[in-house]
N, C-alpha and C positions, 0 to 999 in steps of 0.2 A: 519162453515166450510167454508173457502174462495173457490171460485170455479172458477175464472177467473185469467188470466194473460194478463199484457198490454205491448204491445210494441210500442215503438216510433221510427220512421224511418225517418231520415233527407236524402232525396234523393238529387240528382242534382237538379231535376225540381220541388219535392213538399215535404212536409212534411206530414206524415200521423201517425193516432193513430189507433191501432189495438187491438181488445180484442179478445181472445181465451180461450175455455175452457181447462180443465186439459186434454184433450184428443187430443188437437192438432187443434180442429175445430174452424174455424173463426166464430165469434159471430157477429162481426161489425166492421167498419172502417170509419173513417172520413179523408178527405184529402183536402189540399188546394195547389195550385200551388205557387211557389215563384221564383222570378228573382236573378240574380245576376249581377248588373250592373257595366259596365266599367267606371272607373274614367277618364274622358277626358283628363286629365294632363298626365296619364300613359297608353300608347297603350298596348294592351294584358292584363290589369289588370281585374280583376273579384271580387269585393268587395262583402262581406256577411255583410248583414244588421241584426245584432244580436238583436236590438231592435224591428224592425217589425217582424223577424222570430220567436222571441220568443212569439210574442203575436198571430201569426198565429199556433204556436205550442200549445199555451193554448187553443186557440179556437177549434182545433181539439180535445183535451182531452175532454173539455166540449160537443162538438157535439156528439162523440161516445158514451160518457155516456147517453146522452140524447135520443139518436136513440135507443140504445139497453134496456133502462129502467135499466141499471146495477146499484145497489148500490156500491160505491166505497169501502165500507167495505168489499165487497166480493171480492176485488182484492188482490190476495194473495203476488203478487210482481210485480215490473216494470223492464224493461231493455231497451236499446236503442241500435240503430245501426244507421249508415250513409254512404254517400259518403266518400271515403277515400281522405287522401291528402290536404283537407282543413284544415286550422289552425288558432287559435285564440291567441291573446296575452292579457295578465291580468296585472293589476298593483297590488301592494302590498294590497290592499283591497278588491281584487277579482273582479275588475270591469273590462270589456271588453273593450280594448284599440284600436285594430286593428284585422282584419279578412279578409281571402280571400277564395275563393271557390277552388275546386279541379283543376279547369282547368285554373287556373290563370297562365298568361305567361309574366308578366311584367319584369322579372329578366333576361331577354335575355342577356344584356350586363354584367351581373354578371357571368352568365354560359360562356361566351365568355372569360372573364377575367380569370377564373378559368381554362380553358382548355389551353389559351395560355401561362398562367404563370406558371402553374403546370400540364403538360400533362398527368402525370402518376397518378394522385390523384384520378380521378373518378374510374379508376379500382381498385387502392388499397382500396378505402373505399367500393367498391361493395363488394369485398371479404369478409368484415366484416358484412355489412349491407344488402346485397343483392339488393341495390337502386342504381339509378344513378340520375343525375342531372335534366334528363327530366321531374320527377315528385316529387322528393323530396323536403324538406322544407330549404335546406342549402342554394340554391340562393335566396330564398325569404326572409330569415332571413338577409343574407347580403344586400338585397335591403333594407330592413326596416333601418339596420343600417346606409347604406348611405344617403337614401333619407328622412328618419323620423327620425333623430337621438334623438328628444325629446320623441317620442314614445319608441323607443329602450331603453332610459335611464330609462324610468319608468318601463320597462315589468319586471315582477317579476315571471312569469309562462307563459309556451306555452302549448296549449292543442289542441285537435282534436274535431270534431263536437258531436260524439257520448258522448265524455266526457264531453262537455260542458252542454249536457242536462241532463247528470247524475248531474252535478253540479247545474242546475238550479231546479232541482228537489229536492235535498237533501243538497245542501249548500258545499258539498266535491268535491274537484277536485282531480282525481285520473286518469292516463293515463294507458290505457292496450296496449298490443302488437302486437295484430292483426292491428290496424290502427297506433299504435305508431311507429311500424316498418317502415312504408312508410316513415317517416321523414327523413330517412338516419341517424339519430342519434343513433340508437339502435345497439347492437351486437345481431345478430341472436341466437346465440348459448346460451347466457345468457338471452335473453329475457327481456334485461334492457338498461338503458343508457350507452352509451360509451362517457364520458365526455372528453376523449382525442381527440374526433372528433371536436367538437366545439372549442377547445383549439387550436388545429393546425391550424384553420381556422381564428382564431382572433374573436371568438364569445363568449358571456357569456356562463358559465358553469354552473350558478346557477338558471337557470329558468326552470328546468326540475323536474315536480312533481313526486312523488312515483308512482311507477308502481305496478298495481294489475292484476290479471289473471281474464278473463272473467268467470262470474259466481260468482264472490265474492261479498258480500253484503258490500255495503260501507257506507250506511246511511238509511235515511227514508226520506218520504215527508213531507216538512215543513208546520208549520200552516198557512203560508200565501196563499198557494195552494188551500185552501179549498175554498174561496171566489173568487180565480182566475180561477179554473178550476173545482172544485167539488171535487177534490181527498181530501179525509180525510187524517188527519196527521196520521204520522206512518207506512204508508205502505212500506215494504221493498223496497231500490232501489239497483239494482244489477248490476254490470259491464256487459257491452254488447261489441259489437266489430265492425269491419268494415264490409261493406255490402256484399262483396263477401266471407268473412270467415262464416259470419251467414247465408248467402244464402245456403252455402254447408252444415251447420247444419241443415237447414230446408228441405235440399232434401237428407239427409243421407250420405253425403261424409264426414266421421268423421274419418276414419281409414288409416293408411297407405296404398298407391296403389289405394285408391279410387279416382275417378276423375269426373269432372263436367265440362260441358260448359254452360255459361248462355249466352244467346243469346237475348240481348237487343240493346241499341243504338251503344254500344260497345258490342264485344263478348269477354267473360273472358274464358279462359281455366285454370281450377285450378288442380292439381295433389299434393295430399297429400304425404309426405314422414316423415319418422322418423328421418332422418339425415339432419339438417341444414347446407347443402353444396351448394355452388353457382357454376355457370358455367364458366369453365376455359377462355372462351372468352367474358363474360359478356353480353350474348344474351338474356337470359332471367331472369326475376324478381323473387326473392325468399323473401317470406313474413311469418310471424310467423301466424298459424292458430289462431284461438279462443280457440282451445283445447290445452290444456298444452302438451309439447312434440311431437306436430306435427307441421310440416312446410309444405308450399306449393309453388311449382313451379308455377308462373302464366304468361301467354302469353296473349296479348291483341290483338285482330283485331279492327282496327279502322272504326267505323261509319257503320257497315252492316246495322244496324237498320235505320240510318238515309239515307243511300243510298236507301232502300226500300221505305222509306216515299216520298224522292225526286221522284222516278219513278212513284209512285202512282199519286202523284199530278201533275206531268209534262205531264204524259201519258196516263192516265186512267179515265179519265171524264167521259166516257160512262160506265164502269165498277161501277164508284162511283155512278151515277144514278141509274143504275140497281140494285146495292146492297141497296141503300135507298130504293128503291120500295119494294123490296123483304124482308126487314129487315134483311139482312144478312151482313158479314163482306166483304169487297171489296177484301181482299187478299183472301178469300176463293173461289170467282170466278176467280181470277188471277191462282190460284193454280190448279183448275179444268182444265184451258185451257193450263198451262204450262206442266201438266202431260201428255198431248199428244206429246209434243216435246221429241224426244228421248234423251236418257243420252248421253252428250258430245255436245249437241246442234249444231249438225252436223259440230262440229270443231271450233265454234265461241267462242271467250273467252273475258274476260273483266278485267281490272286492277284497283282495288281500294286499299284496303287495303294490305300492304307487310305482310309477315312473320316477325315477331318481332325480331329486332336486338336492345335489350336496350341501349346500349353503343353508336349506332349511329343510332337513330330512324327517319326514314322519309318515305314517301309514294310517289310515282309516280303520275303524272297528270292521272286522271280517264280516262279510255280508253275502247272502244269496238272495236275489231277487229277480222279479218279472217271470214266475213260472205261475201255472195254474193248478188246482188240485185234481190233477188228471194223471192218476198213476201209470197209465199206459206209456204217457209221453214224459211225465216229470217223475223219474224214480232215482234211484241211488247211481244207476249209471249215467243218466244224465248230469246229475250234480258232478259225479266224478270228471266227466268229459268237460263240464264247465271250468274246473279247475286248470285242466291241461289248456283250455283255451285262453282262460285268463292270464296264465303264465306266458303264453305265446304273444298275447297283446301286450303286455309287460315289455317284452322284448322288442317288439315292434316300436314302443316309444323309445327304448333305447337306442336302436338304431338310427330313428329320427334325430334323437337327441345329439348324437356324434356326428350325424350329417350336418346339422346345424351349425357344429362347430368348426367342422373340416370341409364341407362341401362334396364329401365322398360317401358312397355306399359301397360295400363289397358286393362282388359279383357271386360269391358264395362264402358259406359259412361252415367253418369245422365244429360239429355239435359233440360233445364228450362228456364224461363222467356218467354217474348213474341213470340219470334220465334218458341218455340217449340209447338205453337198451330198449325202450318203448318205440317200436316203429310207428305206432300210432302218433305218439307225442311229437316225434321227427317230423311226421308229415304236416301234422297240425302247424308246426312251427314254420315249415317251408311254405305252406299255404297262407299263413297269417303275413309273414315277411315277404312273399312273392320273390324269394331267393332260394336257389338250390344250396340244400343242406347236405353234408357229407359226414358220415359217421366212421371215424376210423377204428380199426381192429384192437388197437392198444387200450387196455384197461389201466394200466399205472402210468397215465402220462406225465404225471409231475415226477414220478421217480426216475421215468425214462429221460426227462430233460435234463435231470441232476446227473445221471449216467453219460449223456452226450458231453456235458460240460467236464466231467471228469477225463473222459477220453481225449477231449479237445486239449485240455490242460497239459497232458503228457505226449501229445503229439501223434495220437492214433486217428483222431479226426481232425484235418487241416482247417475246414471250415464249418463252423456250426450250423449255419443256414442250409448249407449243402447237404450235410449228414443229417440233419432232422428232416428235410423233405425226402431223403433217400431212404430213412429207414420206416417212415410212417406208411402204413397200408390203410386203405380205405376198404371197409365192410359193406357199407350200404350208400347209395345216393338217392335224395328224396327230392324230385322236381316238383315245384308248386303247381297245383292245380288252379287254373285261371277263374274258373267259375267260382271255386271256395275263396280264393283270394279276394274277388270283388265283393262278395257277401261279408267277409272279414273287414274290409275297409270300412263299410257301413256300420257295422257293428263296434268298429274300434272308435269312431266318432262319438256314437252314444255311450260306450263304456268310459270314455274319457270325463264326459259331461256328468255321468253317474257317480263316478268316484269324486269329483269336486263336490258333489252334493254330500256324499258320504264323509267325506274329510271335513266339510263344514259342520257336520253335526258332531263329529268327534272333537273338532275345536271348540264349540260351543259347550263341550263337557257332558252332553247328553248319552253318548257313548264314549268308550274307552278305546285311545288309538292302539292298534296292534304294536307299534314300536314308533318311538320318537327320539331323535337325537338328543344327547344331554344339552340342557340350556334351551331347548326350543320350547 
């Protein structure tokens, strides 16, 4: 009897192969970092090196099998997940022609041209797809058509990275809607391609492969993989999905009105709904979930994890040395000190990410403000806590944003990924939102989501939602402090006014935006 499930996870910064047993316990993992280099000819480009990255993928598979001493004959099924928005183009023989990673921003001129020539188009397409030009594939495909006409002419299919991994494993190219919906070419309601969209943009309509739902078996591992990876031929290969959606499956956010916040380099607020309805003002993203008949409102906070890393490396050298001596995480030391700073940081605030506005997405120049020259109160631990509070305030804006679209707030939120390791940050989040925060035990939620889909595909798990709820265990529960919540609500209103003023300054050109979408 097969004993294991394999998940292959193509993240923004690395590729991982993870093995789980049938109860969702991680047996072993292998990981290799990868880079997406800019083509010096095209500013903002972020190329995906499919040849080198497939070699790294095969290496991860070999390594996890070797480290765990698992016989691949005991693997029941394999599925995949990945960073979203990255796309690949294939020729008629299935060879890769061109690929870009998720943060590719080379198509700035194409976005500007679309906004100027057809100013109503983006909002009209958003009503069908839930996407905007900020992240979808439309400007990128227009860019390829203009700058690489020979590649465009040879293109026979377009796909996403999780589907590319399925294709490399099985030889079958099928697109699924959780990641495919981020292209801007899918109708949310049908969870399938809307070919009228490329047609009205003057783009090809014949390059969109068959769409299958996550959890569907599409093929089996090929003979060639035995010598290249150690995977025996014939292992079922199951359609996976995008990282945020499979992360939700991995933490039990599978039913309508369930919600999660993933606190990594970027923070993602995911709210499940049974109705694929978009926001009338185009402020929030809407995607297909990896579970049929469920959709997700998604709001993104820009760079909280990267801000923390910057603060650590720029100002916490002493704590880094002490953490190394004690064998501890430097963030644990910072959290201990920041716990002594009262809620609200004596009125000090900072501006990094703004609350999401998908149709006009930009962020002010980073700023700390409203502090006195009093080192007893305003020291690096106060500044550190202000960053934690700032991110929680952005999350409050995102919960409100989705509420305005749906009329619903979650009763509790699952908080996962790196930031959830901090009990202080978790409690601040609960206090700001006024909502119970649950932190799961699982650390590989995205890979676990892929493993659950793999098991569902071969009949080990009959119901994805039930299995997800059963396998997820909660490590901590953070109840909101009513007194702190009241304080933060007053701070939130002040912070929103402050942010608008800071954004006005950046818009005027006095300061530089932290980030803004192409064409804005």
